[in-house]
N, CA and C atoms as a LAMMPS dump frame, in Angstrom:
ITEM: TIMESTEP
0
ITEM: NUMBER OF ATOMS
657
ITEM: BOX BOUNDS ff ff ff
-5.0000000000000000e+02 5.0000000000000000e+02
-5.0000000000000000e+02 5.0000000000000000e+02
-5.0000000000000000e+02 5.0000000000000000e+02
ITEM: ATOMS id mol type element x y z
1 1 1 N -16.651 10.684 -15.235
2 1 2 C -15.919 9.489 -15.623
3 1 3 C -15.758 9.447 -17.138
4 2 1 N -14.741 8.779 -17.618
5 2 2 C -14.458 8.704 -19.03
6 2 3 C -15.411 7.72 -19.682
7 3 1 N -16.058 8.169 -20.779
8 3 2 C -16.989 7.296 -21.458
9 3 3 C -16.246 6.185 -22.181
10 4 1 N -16.858 5.021 -22.241
11 4 2 C -16.241 3.898 -22.931
12 4 3 C -17.334 3.018 -23.504
13 5 1 N -16.996 2.246 -24.539
14 5 2 C -17.967 1.321 -25.11
15 5 3 C -18.406 0.33 -24.033
16 6 1 N -19.704 0.025 -23.957
17 6 2 C -20.209 -0.853 -22.88
18 6 3 C -19.475 -2.179 -22.792
19 7 1 N -19.208 -2.821 -23.936
20 7 2 C -18.546 -4.12 -23.912
21 7 3 C -17.122 -3.991 -23.395
22 8 1 N -16.386 -2.992 -23.912
23 8 2 C -15.012 -2.788 -23.465
24 8 3 C -14.961 -2.432 -21.99
25 9 1 N -15.902 -1.607 -21.553
26 9 2 C -15.917 -1.194 -20.147
27 9 3 C -16.22 -2.381 -19.234
28 10 1 N -17.15 -3.217 -19.634
29 10 2 C -17.476 -4.397 -18.839
30 10 3 C -16.266 -5.32 -18.727
31 11 1 N -15.516 -5.444 -19.83
32 11 2 C -14.313 -6.274 -19.814
33 11 3 C -13.26 -5.692 -18.882
34 12 1 N -13.107 -4.355 -18.906
35 12 2 C -12.137 -3.7 -18.03
36 12 3 C -12.54 -3.81 -16.565
37 13 1 N -13.832 -3.754 -16.296
38 13 2 C -14.312 -3.915 -14.924
39 13 3 C -13.965 -5.306 -14.41
40 14 1 N -14.172 -6.314 -15.264
41 14 2 C -13.837 -7.687 -14.869
42 14 3 C -12.339 -7.836 -14.615
43 15 1 N -11.52 -7.206 -15.468
44 15 2 C -10.07 -7.258 -15.268
45 15 3 C -9.678 -6.562 -13.976
46 16 1 N -10.286 -5.41 -13.71
47 16 2 C -9.994 -4.681 -12.477
48 16 3 C -10.355 -5.511 -11.253
49 17 1 N -11.459 -6.238 -11.334
50 17 2 C -11.869 -7.096 -10.22
51 17 3 C -10.872 -8.223 -10.006
52 18 1 N -10.378 -8.825 -11.104
53 18 2 C -9.379 -9.886 -10.977
54 18 3 C -8.091 -9.352 -10.35
55 19 1 N -7.672 -8.162 -10.771
56 19 2 C -6.479 -7.54 -10.186
57 19 3 C -6.69 -7.246 -8.704
58 20 1 N -7.916 -6.871 -8.355
59 20 2 C -8.222 -6.572 -6.957
60 20 3 C -8.198 -7.838 -6.102
61 21 1 N -8.723 -8.93 -6.641
62 21 2 C -8.654 -10.199 -5.917
63 21 3 C -7.196 -10.64 -5.734
64 22 1 N -6.38 -10.423 -6.766
65 22 2 C -4.953 -10.741 -6.654
66 22 3 C -4.314 -9.919 -5.546
67 23 1 N -4.678 -8.639 -5.483
68 23 2 C -4.153 -7.759 -4.432
69 23 3 C -4.585 -8.237 -3.054
70 24 1 N -5.834 -8.63 -2.917
71 24 2 C -6.335 -9.11 -1.626
72 24 3 C -5.546 -10.324 -1.143
73 25 1 N -5.312 -11.276 -2.046
74 25 2 C -4.548 -12.453 -1.663
75 25 3 C -3.116 -12.13 -1.329
76 26 1 N -2.501 -11.302 -2.164
77 26 2 C -1.103 -10.923 -1.981
78 26 3 C -0.912 -10.193 -0.662
79 27 1 N -1.76 -9.191 -0.406
80 27 2 C -1.602 -8.377 0.79
81 27 3 C -1.889 -9.177 2.061
82 28 1 N -2.784 -10.154 1.974
83 28 2 C -3.059 -10.99 3.142
84 28 3 C -1.81 -11.768 3.544
85 29 1 N -1.161 -12.389 2.556
86 29 2 C 0.048 -13.165 2.831
87 29 3 C 1.199 -12.262 3.241
88 30 1 N 1.43 -11.201 2.472
89 30 2 C 2.539 -10.29 2.757
90 30 3 C 2.376 -9.613 4.108
91 31 1 N 1.16 -9.143 4.393
92 31 2 C 0.927 -8.45 5.653
93 31 3 C 1.086 -9.363 6.856
94 32 1 N 0.504 -10.564 6.772
95 32 2 C 0.604 -11.502 7.89
96 32 3 C 2.055 -11.904 8.145
97 33 1 N 2.789 -12.22 7.066
98 33 2 C 4.191 -12.623 7.217
99 33 3 C 5.034 -11.494 7.798
100 34 1 N 4.828 -10.269 7.319
101 34 2 C 5.615 -9.133 7.805
102 34 3 C 5.332 -8.834 9.267
103 35 1 N 4.061 -8.859 9.65
104 35 2 C 3.708 -8.564 11.039
105 35 3 C 4.213 -9.645 11.986
106 36 1 N 4.081 -10.901 11.598
107 36 2 C 4.564 -11.995 12.451
108 36 3 C 6.075 -11.914 12.626
109 37 1 N 6.79 -11.734 11.519
110 37 2 C 8.25 -11.614 11.596
111 37 3 C 8.658 -10.36 12.361
112 38 1 N 7.935 -9.257 12.127
113 38 2 C 8.27 -8.007 12.8
114 38 3 C 8.088 -8.08 14.3
115 39 1 N 6.976 -8.647 14.737
116 39 2 C 6.726 -8.78 16.17
117 39 3 C 7.706 -9.753 16.817
118 40 1 N 8.035 -10.828 16.105
119 40 2 C 8.946 -11.829 16.651
120 40 3 C 10.374 -11.297 16.774
121 41 1 N 10.784 -10.464 15.799
122 41 2 C 12.167 -9.976 15.78
123 41 3 C 12.299 -8.551 16.306
124 42 1 N 11.203 -7.948 16.745
125 42 2 C 11.209 -6.554 17.229
126 42 3 C 11.674 -5.596 16.138
127 43 1 N 11.288 -5.868 14.905
128 43 2 C 11.677 -5.014 13.787
129 43 3 C 10.538 -4.067 13.44
130 44 1 N 10.741 -2.774 13.695
131 44 2 C 9.728 -1.784 13.383
132 44 3 C 9.548 -1.659 11.871
133 45 1 N 10.622 -1.856 11.124
134 45 2 C 10.516 -1.805 9.668
135 45 3 C 9.534 -2.854 9.159
136 46 1 N 9.674 -4.074 9.644
137 46 2 C 8.783 -5.137 9.203
138 46 3 C 7.347 -4.909 9.702
139 47 1 N 7.215 -4.42 10.923
140 47 2 C 5.885 -4.124 11.439
141 47 3 C 5.213 -3.046 10.596
142 48 1 N 5.968 -1.985 10.282
143 48 2 C 5.426 -0.9 9.467
144 48 3 C 5.041 -1.381 8.076
145 49 1 N 5.878 -2.241 7.51
146 49 2 C 5.589 -2.784 6.189
147 49 3 C 4.33 -3.655 6.244
148 50 1 N 4.196 -4.42 7.32
149 50 2 C 3.005 -5.248 7.479
150 50 3 C 1.747 -4.418 7.637
151 51 1 N 1.841 -3.321 8.389
152 51 2 C 0.685 -2.452 8.556
153 51 3 C 0.318 -1.763 7.251
154 52 1 N 1.339 -1.395 6.457
155 52 2 C 1.057 -0.815 5.147
156 52 3 C 0.312 -1.828 4.277
157 53 1 N 0.689 -3.1 4.381
158 53 2 C -0.017 -4.142 3.637
159 53 3 C -1.468 -4.239 4.106
160 54 1 N -1.678 -4.064 5.408
161 54 2 C -3.045 -4.088 5.941
162 54 3 C -3.858 -2.925 5.384
163 55 1 N -3.215 -1.753 5.274
164 55 2 C -3.878 -0.593 4.682
165 55 3 C -4.26 -0.894 3.231
166 56 1 N -3.345 -1.498 2.488
167 56 2 C -3.63 -1.861 1.1
168 56 3 C -4.742 -2.906 1.019
169 57 1 N -4.793 -3.776 1.998
170 57 2 C -5.837 -4.801 2.029
171 57 3 C -7.206 -4.141 2.194
172 58 1 N -7.291 -3.165 3.08
173 58 2 C -8.546 -2.435 3.269
174 58 3 C -8.901 -1.662 2.008
175 59 1 N -7.88 -1.039 1.395
176 59 2 C -8.101 -0.299 0.154
177 59 3 C -8.666 -1.201 -0.926
178 60 1 N -8.081 -2.389 -1.063
179 60 2 C -8.555 -3.332 -2.078
180 60 3 C -9.986 -3.776 -1.789
181 61 1 N -10.305 -3.953 -0.502
182 61 2 C -11.662 -4.337 -0.138
183 61 3 C -12.68 -3.269 -0.512
184 62 1 N -12.335 -2.01 -0.234
185 62 2 C -13.225 -0.906 -0.588
186 62 3 C -13.34 -0.791 -2.105
187 63 1 N -12.215 -0.957 -2.81
188 63 2 C -12.23 -0.883 -4.266
189 63 3 C -13.098 -2.003 -4.857
190 64 1 N -13.001 -3.192 -4.283
191 64 2 C -13.814 -4.308 -4.771
192 64 3 C -15.295 -3.973 -4.634
193 65 1 N -15.655 -3.366 -3.527
194 65 2 C -17.038 -2.932 -3.327
195 65 3 C -17.45 -1.96 -4.434
196 66 1 N -16.568 -0.976 -4.708
197 66 2 C -16.867 0.015 -5.739
198 66 3 C -17.036 -0.631 -7.117
199 67 1 N -16.161 -1.579 -7.451
200 67 2 C -16.227 -2.243 -8.752
201 67 3 C -17.466 -3.13 -8.861
202 68 1 N -17.795 -3.812 -7.767
203 68 2 C -18.986 -4.662 -7.768
204 68 3 C -20.258 -3.829 -7.933
205 69 1 N -20.252 -2.626 -7.358
206 69 2 C -21.406 -1.734 -7.504
207 69 3 C -21.633 -1.421 -8.977
208 70 1 N -20.561 -1.093 -9.692
209 70 2 C -20.712 -0.779 -11.114
210 70 3 C -21.018 -2.025 -11.932
211 71 1 N -20.384 -3.132 -11.583
212 71 2 C -20.607 -4.36 -12.345
213 71 3 C -22.06 -4.812 -12.251
214 72 1 N -22.688 -4.522 -11.111
215 72 2 C -24.089 -4.9 -10.951
216 72 3 C -25.008 -4.178 -11.904
217 73 1 N -24.578 -3.007 -12.409
218 73 2 C -25.358 -2.275 -13.401
219 73 3 C -26.555 -1.538 -12.861
220 74 1 N -26.682 -1.441 -11.534
221 74 2 C -27.852 -0.791 -10.949
222 74 3 C -27.527 0.554 -10.316
223 75 1 N -26.228 0.919 -10.279
224 75 2 C -25.823 2.17 -9.637
225 75 3 C -25.673 3.275 -10.679
226 76 1 N -26.042 4.47 -10.289
227 76 2 C -25.857 5.618 -11.166
228 76 3 C -24.419 6.1 -11.085
229 77 1 N -24.047 6.973 -12.01
230 77 2 C -22.682 7.508 -12.011
231 77 3 C -22.392 8.265 -10.728
232 78 1 N -23.374 9.007 -10.223
233 78 2 C -23.167 9.761 -8.984
234 78 3 C -22.944 8.835 -7.799
235 79 1 N -23.617 7.694 -7.79
236 79 2 C -23.429 6.727 -6.704
237 79 3 C -22.029 6.108 -6.764
238 80 1 N -21.562 5.827 -7.972
239 80 2 C -20.212 5.282 -8.133
240 80 3 C -19.168 6.296 -7.69
241 81 1 N -19.365 7.555 -8.071
242 81 2 C -18.442 8.613 -7.659
243 81 3 C -18.431 8.762 -6.145
244 82 1 N -19.583 8.593 -5.523
245 82 2 C -19.668 8.691 -4.066
246 82 3 C -18.863 7.589 -3.396
247 83 1 N -18.924 6.372 -3.948
248 83 2 C -18.148 5.262 -3.413
249 83 3 C -16.658 5.549 -3.55
250 84 1 N -16.242 6.079 -4.695
251 84 2 C -14.827 6.396 -4.904
252 84 3 C -14.349 7.454 -3.908
253 85 1 N -15.19 8.462 -3.675
254 85 2 C -14.826 9.521 -2.731
255 85 3 C -14.661 8.969 -1.317
256 86 1 N -15.559 8.085 -0.926
257 86 2 C -15.464 7.467 0.4
258 86 3 C -14.199 6.613 0.518
259 87 1 N -13.873 5.878 -0.549
260 87 2 C -12.67 5.039 -0.536
261 87 3 C -11.413 5.888 -0.341
262 88 1 N -11.34 7.011 -1.055
263 88 2 C -10.175 7.888 -0.935
264 88 3 C -10.05 8.454 0.477
265 89 1 N -11.183 8.841 1.066
266 89 2 C -11.154 9.385 2.421
267 89 3 C -10.687 8.358 3.443
268 90 1 N -11.17 7.125 3.306
269 90 2 C -10.745 6.057 4.209
270 90 3 C -9.247 5.827 4.099
271 91 1 N -8.741 5.772 2.853
272 91 2 C -7.33 5.504 2.639
273 91 3 C -6.446 6.613 3.191
274 92 1 N -6.833 7.85 2.972
275 92 2 C -6.038 8.957 3.475
276 92 3 C -5.89 8.925 4.984
277 93 1 N -6.973 8.656 5.676
278 93 2 C -6.935 8.604 7.139
279 93 3 C -6.126 7.409 7.644
280 94 1 N -6.238 6.282 6.964
281 94 2 C -5.461 5.112 7.372
282 94 3 C -3.958 5.342 7.189
283 95 1 N -3.59 6.019 6.13
284 95 2 C -2.17 6.295 5.897
285 95 3 C -1.62 7.26 6.947
286 96 1 N -2.402 8.252 7.336
287 96 2 C -1.971 9.151 8.406
288 96 3 C -1.828 8.388 9.727
289 97 1 N -2.751 7.475 9.984
290 97 2 C -2.669 6.652 11.19
291 97 3 C -1.376 5.836 11.182
292 98 1 N -1.049 5.253 10.034
293 98 2 C 0.161 4.447 9.926
294 98 3 C 1.408 5.299 10.17
295 99 1 N 1.427 6.515 9.63
296 99 2 C 2.566 7.41 9.837
297 99 3 C 2.732 7.746 11.32
298 100 1 N 1.627 8.025 11.991
299 100 2 C 1.679 8.35 13.422
300 100 3 C 2.166 7.156 14.234
301 101 1 N 1.714 5.959 13.868
302 101 2 C 2.137 4.743 14.568
303 101 3 C 3.643 4.557 14.467
304 102 1 N 4.182 4.751 13.288
305 102 2 C 5.623 4.553 13.097
306 102 3 C 6.433 5.573 13.879
307 103 1 N 5.985 6.829 13.905
308 103 2 C 6.685 7.861 14.675
309 103 3 C 6.716 7.489 16.154
310 104 1 N 5.574 7.097 16.708
311 104 2 C 5.5 6.749 18.125
312 104 3 C 6.351 5.525 18.451
313 105 1 N 6.284 4.504 17.588
314 105 2 C 7.044 3.299 17.83
315 105 3 C 8.547 3.53 17.682
316 106 1 N 8.937 4.378 16.746
317 106 2 C 10.354 4.705 16.581
318 106 3 C 10.889 5.413 17.824
319 107 1 N 10.114 6.395 18.31
320 107 2 C 10.526 7.115 19.512
321 107 3 C 10.616 6.172 20.707
322 108 1 N 9.652 5.263 20.816
323 108 2 C 9.658 4.298 21.917
324 108 3 C 10.881 3.381 21.839
325 109 1 N 11.185 2.895 20.637
326 109 2 C 12.333 2.012 20.467
327 109 3 C 13.663 2.686 20.721
328 110 1 N 13.759 3.974 20.341
329 110 2 C 15.027 4.693 20.478
330 110 3 C 15.274 5.196 21.895
331 111 1 N 14.24 5.718 22.539
332 111 2 C 14.448 6.442 23.79
333 111 3 C 13.923 5.733 25.038
334 112 1 N 13.062 4.739 24.864
335 112 2 C 12.479 4.09 26.031
336 112 3 C 12.926 2.635 26.142
337 113 1 N 12.557 1.853 25.151
338 113 2 C 12.795 0.416 25.243
339 113 3 C 14.169 -0.004 24.752
340 114 1 N 14.785 0.825 23.89
341 114 2 C 16.045 0.442 23.248
342 114 3 C 15.926 -0.954 22.64
343 115 1 N 14.813 -1.149 21.934
344 115 2 C 14.525 -2.468 21.361
345 115 3 C 15.573 -2.85 20.326
346 116 1 N 16.043 -4.076 20.44
347 116 2 C 17.057 -4.579 19.521
348 116 3 C 16.422 -5.575 18.544
349 117 1 N 16.724 -5.357 17.276
350 117 2 C 16.176 -6.241 16.248
351 117 3 C 16.916 -7.563 16.235
352 118 1 N 16.157 -8.649 16.194
353 118 2 C 16.733 -9.983 16.058
354 118 3 C 17.016 -10.228 14.583
355 119 1 N 18.275 -10.153 14.203
356 119 2 C 18.629 -10.222 12.783
357 119 3 C 18.487 -11.616 12.198
358 120 1 N 18.179 -12.616 13.016
359 120 2 C 17.974 -13.96 12.48
360 120 3 C 16.759 -14.004 11.55
361 121 1 N 15.83 -13.072 11.746
362 121 2 C 14.639 -13.039 10.905
363 121 3 C 14.833 -12.145 9.681
364 122 1 N 15.995 -11.486 9.563
365 122 2 C 16.202 -10.51 8.505
366 122 3 C 16.147 -11.112 7.119
367 123 1 N 16.654 -12.34 6.969
368 123 2 C 16.68 -12.963 5.649
369 123 3 C 15.27 -13.094 5.087
370 124 1 N 14.343 -13.548 5.926
371 124 2 C 12.963 -13.675 5.477
372 124 3 C 12.351 -12.307 5.197
373 125 1 N 12.682 -11.33 6.018
374 125 2 C 12.179 -9.979 5.789
375 125 3 C 12.702 -9.395 4.492
376 126 1 N 13.978 -9.622 4.212
377 126 2 C 14.567 -9.144 2.96
378 126 3 C 13.898 -9.821 1.771
379 127 1 N 13.595 -11.119 1.906
380 127 2 C 12.922 -11.848 0.829
381 127 3 C 11.546 -11.245 0.546
382 128 1 N 10.821 -10.899 1.611
383 128 2 C 9.514 -10.262 1.431
384 128 3 C 9.668 -8.942 0.681
385 129 1 N 10.697 -8.165 1.063
386 129 2 C 10.935 -6.885 0.411
387 129 3 C 11.275 -7.031 -1.06
388 130 1 N 12.095 -8.021 -1.395
389 130 2 C 12.484 -8.243 -2.79
390 130 3 C 11.275 -8.624 -3.637
391 131 1 N 10.439 -9.512 -3.117
392 131 2 C 9.237 -9.924 -3.854
393 131 3 C 8.326 -8.722 -4.103
394 132 1 N 8.168 -7.886 -3.083
395 132 2 C 7.321 -6.708 -3.23
396 132 3 C 7.915 -5.719 -4.224
397 133 1 N 9.239 -5.557 -4.185
398 133 2 C 9.895 -4.619 -5.083
399 133 3 C 9.728 -5.025 -6.535
400 134 1 N 9.76 -6.312 -6.801
401 134 2 C 9.597 -6.807 -8.171
402 134 3 C 8.123 -6.809 -8.594
403 135 1 N 7.262 -7.307 -7.716
404 135 2 C 5.875 -7.522 -8.1
405 135 3 C 4.972 -6.305 -8.057
406 136 1 N 5.158 -5.41 -7.067
407 136 2 C 4.24 -4.294 -6.899
408 136 3 C 4.222 -3.335 -8.094
409 137 1 N 5.371 -2.94 -8.654
410 137 2 C 5.324 -2.054 -9.826
411 137 3 C 4.605 -2.678 -11.019
412 138 1 N 4.742 -3.982 -11.193
413 138 2 C 4.051 -4.663 -12.292
414 138 3 C 2.543 -4.615 -12.081
415 139 1 N 2.113 -4.947 -10.862
416 139 2 C 0.689 -4.908 -10.536
417 139 3 C 0.143 -3.49 -10.676
418 140 1 N 0.903 -2.511 -10.206
419 140 2 C 0.473 -1.118 -10.299
420 140 3 C 0.337 -0.685 -11.75
421 141 1 N 1.261 -1.129 -12.597
422 141 2 C 1.214 -0.766 -14.011
423 141 3 C -0.073 -1.231 -14.675
424 142 1 N -0.467 -2.464 -14.405
425 142 2 C -1.73 -2.979 -14.948
426 142 3 C -2.919 -2.172 -14.423
427 143 1 N -2.889 -1.855 -13.131
428 143 2 C -3.995 -1.107 -12.544
429 143 3 C -4.108 0.29 -13.148
430 144 1 N -2.983 0.949 -13.367
431 144 2 C -3.015 2.294 -13.929
432 144 3 C -3.575 2.3 -15.347
433 145 1 N -3.219 1.287 -16.129
434 145 2 C -3.74 1.208 -17.495
435 145 3 C -5.251 1.018 -17.5
436 146 1 N -5.737 0.124 -16.654
437 146 2 C -7.179 -0.114 -16.581
438 146 3 C -7.887 1.116 -16.011
439 147 1 N -7.275 1.753 -15.01
440 147 2 C -7.87 2.936 -14.406
441 147 3 C -8.025 4.056 -15.425
442 148 1 N -7.033 4.191 -16.314
443 148 2 C -7.099 5.23 -17.347
444 148 3 C -8.26 4.968 -18.309
445 149 1 N -8.458 3.7 -18.647
446 149 2 C -9.547 3.374 -19.572
447 149 3 C -10.912 3.542 -18.913
448 150 1 N -10.989 3.244 -17.618
449 150 2 C -12.258 3.364 -16.9
450 150 3 C -12.509 4.783 -16.407
451 151 1 N -11.452 5.586 -16.31
452 151 2 C -11.588 6.913 -15.71
453 151 3 C -11.869 6.823 -14.226
454 152 1 N -11.282 5.821 -13.568
455 152 2 C -11.564 5.564 -12.157
456 152 3 C -10.483 6.135 -11.253
457 153 1 N -10.837 7.149 -10.472
458 153 2 C -9.903 7.716 -9.5
459 153 3 C -9.6 6.711 -8.394
460 154 1 N -10.609 5.918 -8.018
461 154 2 C -10.416 4.942 -6.938
462 154 3 C -9.383 3.897 -7.335
463 155 1 N -9.458 3.408 -8.562
464 155 2 C -8.497 2.411 -9.018
465 155 3 C -7.107 3.018 -9.154
466 156 1 N -7.022 4.265 -9.591
467 156 2 C -5.715 4.933 -9.668
468 156 3 C -5.11 5.099 -8.279
469 157 1 N -5.956 5.468 -7.309
470 157 2 C -5.46 5.621 -5.935
471 157 3 C -4.975 4.286 -5.389
472 158 1 N -5.697 3.211 -5.706
473 158 2 C -5.284 1.89 -5.26
474 158 3 C -3.961 1.49 -5.912
475 159 1 N -3.789 1.861 -7.188
476 159 2 C -2.519 1.59 -7.871
477 159 3 C -1.37 2.332 -7.207
478 160 1 N -1.635 3.544 -6.737
479 160 2 C -0.592 4.304 -6.046
480 160 3 C -0.209 3.646 -4.731
481 161 1 N -1.141 2.936 -4.107
482 161 2 C -0.799 2.165 -2.915
483 161 3 C 0.238 1.091 -3.258
484 162 1 N 0.052 0.439 -4.407
485 162 2 C 1.003 -0.59 -4.837
486 162 3 C 2.365 0.034 -5.143
487 163 1 N 2.366 1.206 -5.761
488 163 2 C 3.623 1.901 -6.057
489 163 3 C 4.324 2.288 -4.756
490 164 1 N 3.544 2.785 -3.793
491 164 2 C 4.113 3.132 -2.491
492 164 3 C 4.726 1.91 -1.827
493 165 1 N 4.048 0.773 -1.936
494 165 2 C 4.57 -0.466 -1.364
495 165 3 C 5.924 -0.809 -1.976
496 166 1 N 6.067 -0.56 -3.282
497 166 2 C 7.348 -0.802 -3.935
498 166 3 C 8.449 0.076 -3.366
499 167 1 N 8.136 1.348 -3.114
500 167 2 C 9.121 2.247 -2.512
501 167 3 C 9.46 1.808 -1.087
502 168 1 N 8.437 1.449 -0.335
503 168 2 C 8.664 1.036 1.052
504 168 3 C 9.517 -0.227 1.123
505 169 1 N 9.397 -1.081 0.113
506 169 2 C 10.181 -2.321 0.118
507 169 3 C 11.677 -2.028 0.015
508 170 1 N 12.038 -0.938 -0.69
509 170 2 C 13.452 -0.563 -0.785
510 170 3 C 13.985 -0.156 0.579
511 171 1 N 13.198 0.661 1.306
512 171 2 C 13.578 1.07 2.657
513 171 3 C 13.714 -0.156 3.554
514 172 1 N 12.777 -1.083 3.409
515 172 2 C 12.803 -2.313 4.208
516 172 3 C 14.077 -3.111 3.936
517 173 1 N 14.397 -3.325 2.669
518 173 2 C 15.567 -4.126 2.29
519 173 3 C 16.854 -3.495 2.805
520 174 1 N 17.025 -2.196 2.528
521 174 2 C 18.25 -1.504 2.939
522 174 3 C 18.403 -1.5 4.451
523 175 1 N 17.307 -1.206 5.155
524 175 2 C 17.365 -1.159 6.612
525 175 3 C 17.701 -2.496 7.229
526 176 1 N 17.075 -3.565 6.742
527 176 2 C 17.334 -4.893 7.303
528 176 3 C 18.753 -5.372 6.992
529 177 1 N 19.238 -5.11 5.782
530 177 2 C 20.599 -5.527 5.423
531 177 3 C 21.627 -4.813 6.292
532 178 1 N 21.46 -3.501 6.447
533 178 2 C 22.418 -2.726 7.236
534 178 3 C 22.402 -3.165 8.705
535 179 1 N 21.206 -3.421 9.228
536 179 2 C 21.117 -3.868 10.619
537 179 3 C 21.777 -5.229 10.799
538 180 1 N 21.576 -6.115 9.835
539 180 2 C 22.152 -7.456 9.918
540 180 3 C 23.677 -7.424 9.804
541 181 1 N 24.212 -6.582 8.908
542 181 2 C 25.651 -6.545 8.665
543 181 3 C 26.418 -5.839 9.773
544 182 1 N 25.861 -4.736 10.261
545 182 2 C 26.608 -3.893 11.196
546 182 3 C 26.107 -3.958 12.632
547 183 1 N 24.95 -4.588 12.844
548 183 2 C 24.44 -4.73 14.202
549 183 3 C 24.031 -3.428 14.864
550 184 1 N 23.652 -2.447 14.076
551 184 2 C 23.232 -1.163 14.64
552 184 3 C 21.774 -1.288 15.094
553 185 1 N 21.52 -1.531 16.395
554 185 2 C 20.185 -1.794 16.904
555 185 3 C 19.237 -0.617 16.671
556 186 1 N 19.776 0.594 16.626
557 186 2 C 18.947 1.787 16.489
558 186 3 C 18.578 2.089 15.032
559 187 1 N 19.259 1.441 14.079
560 187 2 C 19.044 1.766 12.669
561 187 3 C 17.637 1.41 12.215
562 188 1 N 17.087 0.326 12.763
563 188 2 C 15.745 -0.103 12.371
564 188 3 C 14.718 0.993 12.635
565 189 1 N 14.792 1.594 13.832
566 189 2 C 13.833 2.647 14.181
567 189 3 C 14.034 3.893 13.331
568 190 1 N 15.299 4.252 13.077
569 190 2 C 15.573 5.444 12.272
570 190 3 C 15.167 5.226 10.818
571 191 1 N 15.489 4.054 10.275
572 191 2 C 15.137 3.763 8.887
573 191 3 C 13.624 3.771 8.699
574 192 1 N 12.898 3.329 9.729
575 192 2 C 11.433 3.316 9.626
576 192 3 C 10.881 4.727 9.432
577 193 1 N 11.581 5.727 9.992
578 193 2 C 11.122 7.107 9.84
579 193 3 C 11.174 7.582 8.396
580 194 1 N 11.976 6.901 7.569
581 194 2 C 12.051 7.267 6.15
582 194 3 C 10.731 6.989 5.433
583 195 1 N 9.877 6.165 6.043
584 195 2 C 8.573 5.881 5.457
585 195 3 C 7.609 7.056 5.599
586 196 1 N 7.851 7.912 6.584
587 196 2 C 6.882 8.946 6.933
588 196 3 C 6.549 9.89 5.781
589 197 1 N 7.558 10.491 5.079
590 197 2 C 7.208 11.406 3.984
591 197 3 C 6.339 10.754 2.911
592 198 1 N 6.643 9.507 2.569
593 198 2 C 5.851 8.815 1.557
594 198 3 C 4.42 8.587 2.027
595 199 1 N 4.274 8.191 3.279
596 199 2 C 2.936 7.927 3.806
597 199 3 C 2.093 9.202 3.885
598 200 1 N 2.722 10.296 4.326
599 200 2 C 2.001 11.565 4.41
600 200 3 C 1.621 12.056 3.017
601 201 1 N 2.542 11.922 2.069
602 201 2 C 2.262 12.342 0.694
603 201 3 C 1.093 11.571 0.113
604 202 1 N 1.094 10.243 0.303
605 202 2 C 0.028 9.424 -0.243
606 202 3 C -1.289 9.659 0.496
607 203 1 N -1.206 9.904 1.814
608 203 2 C -2.413 10.206 2.567
609 203 3 C -3.052 11.499 2.109
610 204 1 N -2.232 12.524 1.895
611 204 2 C -2.743 13.805 1.412
612 204 3 C -3.351 13.661 0.021
613 205 1 N -2.671 12.885 -0.846
614 205 2 C -3.172 12.683 -2.204
615 205 3 C -4.512 11.958 -2.195
616 206 1 N -4.649 10.98 -1.3
617 206 2 C -5.906 10.24 -1.215
618 206 3 C -7.047 11.14 -0.76
619 207 1 N -6.777 11.982 0.246
620 207 2 C -7.814 12.87 0.76
621 207 3 C -8.193 13.946 -0.25
622 208 1 N -7.225 14.314 -1.128
623 208 2 C -7.496 15.331 -2.134
624 208 3 C -7.988 14.736 -3.448
625 209 1 N -8.213 13.434 -3.482
626 209 2 C -8.702 12.798 -4.686
627 209 3 C -7.671 11.974 -5.406
628 210 1 N -6.383 12.125 -5.045
629 210 2 C -5.346 11.312 -5.648
630 210 3 C -4.992 11.668 -7.064
631 211 1 N -5.462 12.814 -7.579
632 211 2 C -5.308 13.092 -9.01
633 211 3 C -3.892 13.451 -9.393
634 212 1 N -3.225 14.29 -8.591
635 212 2 C -1.899 14.763 -8.988
636 212 3 C -0.909 13.633 -9.068
637 213 1 N -0.821 12.827 -7.989
638 213 2 C 0.182 11.786 -7.977
639 213 3 C -0.133 10.713 -9
640 214 1 N -1.404 10.447 -9.208
641 214 2 C -1.768 9.394 -10.141
642 214 3 C -1.492 9.805 -11.566
643 215 1 N -1.757 11.069 -11.9
644 215 2 C -1.474 11.501 -13.254
645 215 3 C -0.007 11.479 -13.528
646 216 1 N 0.792 11.802 -12.491
647 216 2 C 2.237 11.763 -12.665
648 216 3 C 2.725 10.36 -12.873
649 217 1 N 2.12 9.41 -12.165
650 217 2 C 2.539 8.032 -12.3
651 217 3 C 2.208 7.49 -13.665
652 218 1 N 1.1 7.962 -14.266
653 218 2 C 0.705 7.438 -15.567
654 218 3 C 1.643 7.909 -16.656
655 219 1 N 2.243 9.082 -16.476
656 219 2 C 3.168 9.581 -17.471
657 219 3 C 4.441 8.769 -17.473
């Protein structure tokens, strides 16, 4: 980990904890709203976005544990590194699970159920996407700066979750608008598949430590 002055590091830890609490609150509201709207309107895009928020919620919870361990001042550096490694492993597996869920649900919607999205809920879904598109990059930017000062791979990986959420929000917005305007019932399932490469990339990065993607994001 990167060495830092004790006072400055303690201040950064407190800031990271505040950002994590903000993430927990945000993801709880965003995830619940997306899942409720998605299930009600049969929108796989909204369901997938809600599940991604749930993944971020778990990530933030694990990160909070890691930060609290260091803030307590009783853990060694090796113990902190162990917590970060466990957090990355959990996140990688959850992202792969989410990718598999979307593939199965897309196939089910296209070839079995022919599920049609209720576009009456699209306006609210688009609003959720717009808020995420604006807010997530800002939150991620703060996290990346603090992560660089702390030398925390776990915080950088969590910041990449926020960046991924920003990308997913674009897919969500475009997919919902197109479905609402043109009434293409199958577009929702196909557009949801666009999430897969991002989820697999982030899952692989988390399992490998998250260093490559995070360093690229910091540049």
